[in-house]
C-alpha positions in Angstrom: -1.2 14.8 12.5 0.2 17.8 10.6 1.0 20.7 12.9 0.4 24.4 12.0 4.1 25.1 11.1 4.0 22.4 8.4 0.7 23.6 6.8 1.2 24.3 3.1 4.5 22.4 2.7 5.0 19.8 0.1 4.9 16.3 1.5 8.7 15.5 1.2 9.5 18.8 3.0 7.0 18.0 5.8 8.4 14.5 6.5 11.9 15.9 6.3 11.0 18.3 9.1 9.0 15.8 11.1 11.6 13.1 11.1 15.1 14.5 10.3 16.9 11.4 11.7 15.2 9.0 9.1 15.0 11.7 6.4 18.1 13.8 6.8 17.8 15.2 3.2 15.0 16.2 1.0 16.3 13.8 -1.6 15.7 10.9 0.8 12.2 12.1 1.7 11.3 12.5 -2.0 12.6 8.9 -2.7 10.3 7.6 0.1 7.3 9.3 -1.5 8.2 8.0 -5.0 8.5 4.4 -3.7 5.1 4.6 -2.1 6.3 4.4 1.5 4.5 7.5 2.6 0.7 7.8 2.9 -1.2 11.0 3.2 -4.6 10.6 4.8 -4.5 6.9 4.0 -3.6 7.3 0.3 -0.2 7.1 -1.4 1.5 10.4 -0.9 3.2 12.0 -3.9 5.9 14.6 -4.0 3.6 17.3 -5.3 1.0 16.9 -2.5 0.8 19.7 0.0 0.0 19.0 3.6 -2.7 20.8 5.6 -3.3 21.2 9.3 -5.0 18.0 10.5 -3.6 15.7 7.7 -2.4 12.3 8.8 1.0 11.2 7.4 1.8 7.5 7.7 5.2 5.9 7.0 4.9 2.3 5.7 7.8 0.0 6.7 9.1 -3.1 5.0 8.4 -5.9 7.4 8.9 -8.8 5.0 12.2 -9.2 3.0 12.0 -8.1 -0.6 8.5 -6.6 -0.3 7.4 -3.0 -0.4 4.4 -1.2 -1.8 5.6 -1.2 -5.4 8.1 -4.1 -5.4 7.8 -6.5 -8.4 7.7 -10.1 -7.2 7.6 -13.5 -8.6 4.0 -14.7 -8.9 5.1 -18.2 -7.8 6.0 -16.9 -4.4 3.4 -17.0 -1.6 1.5 -13.8 -0.8 3.3 -12.0 2.0 0.1 -11.1 3.9 -2.7 -13.1 5.5 -6.1 -12.4 4.0 -8.9 -13.2 6.5 -12.0 -14.8 5.0 -15.0 -13.4 6.9 -17.7 -15.2 4.8 -17.6 -17.4 1.7 -20.1 -19.2 -0.5 -20.2 -20.1 -4.2 -21.4 -16.6 -5.2 -19.6 -14.3 -2.8 -16.5 -14.0 -0.6 -16.2 -11.3 2.0 -12.6 -10.7 2.9 -10.6 -8.4 5.2 -8.0 -6.7 3.0 -4.7 -6.0 4.8 -3.2 -2.5 4.7 -0.4 -2.3 2.3 -0.8 -4.3 -0.9 -2.8 -2.8 -3.8 -6.2 -4.4 -4.5 -5.3 -4.7 -8.2 -2.1 -4.3 -10.2 -1.6 -0.6 -11.1 -2.1 0.0 -14.8 1.0 0.3 -17.0 3.4 -1.5 -14.8 4.2 -4.0 -17.5 5.1 -6.8 -15.0 3.6 -8.6 -12.1 3.1 -6.7 -8.9 1.7 -8.5 -5.8 -2.0 -7.6 -5.3 -5.0 -8.9 -3.4 -7.0 -9.8 -6.5 -4.5 -12.3 -7.8 -3.8 -13.6 -4.2 -7.4 -14.4 -3.5 -7.2 -17.5 -5.7 -5.0 -19.0 -3.0 -7.3 -18.1 -0.1 -10.8 -18.8 -1.3 -12.4 -22.1 -2.3 -13.5 -22.3 -5.9 -17.2 -22.7 -6.6 -18.6 -26.2 -6.6 -18.6 -27.8 -10.1 -22.4 -28.6 -10.0 -23.3 -25.0 -9.2 -26.2 -23.7 -11.2 -25.6 -20.4 -12.9 
């Protein structure tokens, strides 16, 4: 949680003050924000965001080689997260989305970015061919 002395600071300044060993310079903290490794209240934090007392800052870590929030990957590679199927039928699939990957590819990326929507084809069963529409 953001403390009173950080209230009103831009996000890179706040994470620099909160964790100077990991972010020894403002440049390094700005880079972490630009790469999408910093969340502010559960959403991707940007360099222009100002923190307020009570905000929650989360640092995402790479836990799988060659994968980060905005890393472009080869679509032939397996999805680096497990998606839990809670319920599935021909008309509906209820899934538990893991924290980290985007639900859909961000617009304007121009290339493949790993996302849950495209990965679902590997996790759910296609509808039966005799299904009445």
